[in-house]
Structures are given as C-alpha cells and as structure tokens.
N, C-alpha and C positions, 0 to 999 in steps of 0.2 A: 430584644425586648420580648417577653411573653406577651400572649394575649391578656392575661390578668393585669400584667405591669402597664400595658397600653390602655386598658380600661381605667385603671386608677389614674394615669397621667392625664387622660382625656378629662376625667371628672375634676381633677385638680385645676386644669386649665380653665374649664367653665366656670369654677367657683371664683377663680381669680378675676375672669372677665366679668361676672356679675358684681364682684365687688368694686371693680374699677367703674363699671357702668353706673353702679349706685353713687359712687363718689362724685362722678362728673354731673350727676344731677342735683347734688346737694350744693350748698353754698349760702353766702350771704353777702350783703353790701355793708361795708363799715363807712359810716358818715361822720366826719370830723369838721368842726367849725373852725375856720381861720380867722374870720373877722369881716365885717361889712356884709356883703353878699357872697363872700367866698367860702366855699366848702370844698373839702377834699373827700372824694367818694370812690372807693375802691372795691373790687371784687377779688383782689389779690393778684390780678394779672393786668389789669387796665384801670387807669385813674382818671376819673372826670373831675374837673376843677371849674366851679362855676364862678364867673366874673373874677378871675384871678390869673396872673398877678395884678394887683392894684397898688396904687402909690400909697405906702404906709401913712396913715394920718390925714389923708386929703379932705378938705372941706369939714375938718373937726371930726371926722368918723374915726373908727378904730385904727390903732397902731398894731403892727405884728412883726415878728423877728422870722426871717426866713428859715433860720435854724430850727424852729418849732414846728415847721410844716412837716407832716409825715412824708416818707419816701414816696417818690412819684415814679411809678412803672407804665410806659406806654402811655404817656399823658395827654389829655385833650383839655384845652381851655375852651369853656363854652361862655361867650361874652355878649351880654345883652345890649351894651352901648359902650361908648368910648370916653365916657367922663372918667376923670382919674381916680375917683373912688371905687371905680370898677375895673379899670384897665390901665396898665403901664406898658407901653410897647417897647420902651427901651429895656425894662427889666425881663420881659418876655424873650427879646432877642438873645438874652444870655442864658436862656433855659432850653432844655431839650423837650419841646412840646410841640403839638399840633394845635390849630385853633380854629373854631367856627365862630363867625361873627359877621355883622354886616360891614360894608365896604369902609365905613368911617372907622371901623376897628383894624381891618386887615390891610388896608392902604399902606404900602411901603414896607410890609412884612414879607420875608423870604417866601416866595410862592411856594416852595416844597414844603413849608410848615402849615399852609392854608388849605382846609378842606372847602373845596368850592361851594359858595354859599346858594341856596335854592329856598326862596320863600313859599314856593308852590309845592314841592315834593320833598319828602324826607330825605334827610342827609344821613351818612353812615361813616362811622369811624370804628373799626374792628367789629365788635359785637354790639356797638351802641347806635340806635337810631334817634334822630333828632328832628322834630318838627318845629319849624319856626313860626311864630304867630305875630305879625306886626301889631303893636300896641302903642297907643299914644304915650308921649312924655311932655310934661309942661314945658321944658326947654327945648329949643329946635334941636333935633338929634334923630338919628335912625335908632329905632328902638325895638326889640323884639322879646317877647316872652318865648319859653321853649317848653315843649312836651317832649320828655325823653323816655324811650322804651329800652330797657336793659334788663336781660334775663326775666322777661314778662313783667317786671316791675315798671310802674308808669310813675315817672318824676315830674312835677311841674314847678318851673322857676318863673315868677311873675315879673322879676327885674323891678324896674321904677315906674311902671305905669301907674297911674292915678285911678284908673277904672277897673272895677271887679267884673265887667261885662262878660269877659270870656271864662274866667274861672268858675263863675256861677252856673255856667252851662255844662262844665266838664263832669263826667261820671267816672267812678272807679279809679280815682287817683290814688296811689299807693303813699306817695310823700309829696306834700306840697310845701314849697318854700315861699313866704308870704311877707310882705312889709308891713310895718306897724299902721301906715296910713290906710292900707286896704283893710286891715282888721278893724280899724275905727269906723270906716265906711260902712262894712258888712254888718257889724255889731249894731250900729245905730239903726239899721233897717231890719234887725231881727231876722237875718237870713243865716244859711248854714252852707257848708262846703262839702261835697263828697269826696272826703280823702280819709285815708286811715290814720296818717300821722301828718299833723300840721306843724311846721317849723317856722319860727319868726326869724327873719334875716334884715339886715341893713338897719337895725336899731343902734342907737347911740347908747353909750354905757350910761345907766341910771335913767333911761328914757322910761316914761310910764305910758301904759296903754291898757285897755280893759280886757278882762279874762274872756276868753272866746274859745270853744271847742276844745278845751284841754290842750292847748298849743304847747310846744316845746320852746322855751326860751333858754339857749344854750349860753355857757360861758366859753370864751376862747379856748380852744385845746380840747373841750368835750367831744365826746363821740357816742353814737349809738349804732346798732345793727338791725338790719332787717333782712329775714330770710327770703331766699327766692320762692319758697313754697308758699308764702302768704300772697303771693301775686294773684290778682284776680283776673279772670279771662277777659281780654278786650272786647267790647261789645261792637 
C-alpha cells in the first residue's frame, strides 16, 4: 500500500468510526400499551415490561391477547405489587424474563430470574437503573412505585398508590405513568407535575376522569416514541 493509499484508508476508517459513534448515541424508546398498568417499552435491544404479565381481565380490568404483545428482547418485568391485575406468577414462569419486585411478587420464582430487590439502593438490569419507592396501597400489600433511568430518560411508574406525595416532589421526569385516581386528587387541588409526557394507566375501558396536563390516554396496542436526546440532565 502506498502512502497515499494508506492515508485514504485511514480517512475512510475514521469516517466509519464517526458514523458508528454517532449511531450509538442516537435512538429512541418505543412505548406500547398492553393493558391495565402494563406497558412494553424497548430501545430495540432491551425490553422493560411494567406490571406484566398480569391475569387477563382480573377484577374487571382490561383483557389482552399474548399474541398482540410486541416481541420481547432481553426482557425485565418491573412489578409494583402482587395483585392479579398486575402480576401472574404462573404465566411469568412460562416466559423468558427477569423480574424486579417485592418478595410478595418474587416469592417462589426461580431465583435465576430474580434481580435482588433493594429498597435503599438503585437496582440494575443491563443498562436500566431502577429506584424503588415504598408507597402505601389501601389493601394490605407490599407496594412500590419506581423511578427508572434508561438512556438518561427518567420514567416514573406510580403503581396503585393513593397518594401523590412523592410524584409532586419529583422534578425533570421524562415520562410519568399515573392512575386516574391520582389525576383526580391532583386536579382537585389545582397542582401540577414536572413531567414532559404524562400517560394514564390502569383505567377501565370507558372510565371518565378530568382533563389534566395534556395527558396521553392510549388504546391497547397504541405506541409512541421518545428520543434519547430529549432527556434532561438529572439534578
């Protein structure tokens, strides 16, 4: 190889490296509503599933067909509590997934599939960081809300808690998943939430609740995307 050819080869390699580096820095999360509090969220390499799998139609909430759930790659189930409209241990056992949840959820689950739960320190699964926040639920139950950090995006899942005390203190949330009853509570007090995207979950089909902060009310199977670049710096 001549000196000129070597120089051209080096420039070509540098250009390819720049393109690859740029591609690695780009991307988006795709968020798809399954039903109840269950969302399928993926960056194309890892899948986060909130409160899934659950027992279809439990307590009069939404039914779903497993065939309609998008493909799951390197999946993590993030489960707030063990009620059947959020969690089905027998169905989970048939799936190739890992799980984060309190002991009432993970008790009896194959230990190789369980990410050790820590209510004091962040937990990790691949490039997902999960902070558990113990929050009250009206029925006797271990219950946690979760703050997830993934590609610098901050996602908050309220679960079934009846109090907005924690979410009202949170800042710079990119996507917040919230129940209708929390919306009613906050709207009555004329308060606001610091989030870029507000998504209602765990509503019954046809359930009515007041307008609030331009929330997304999604139909089952609907999706939206969020670019990694919109993530705000953590304070």
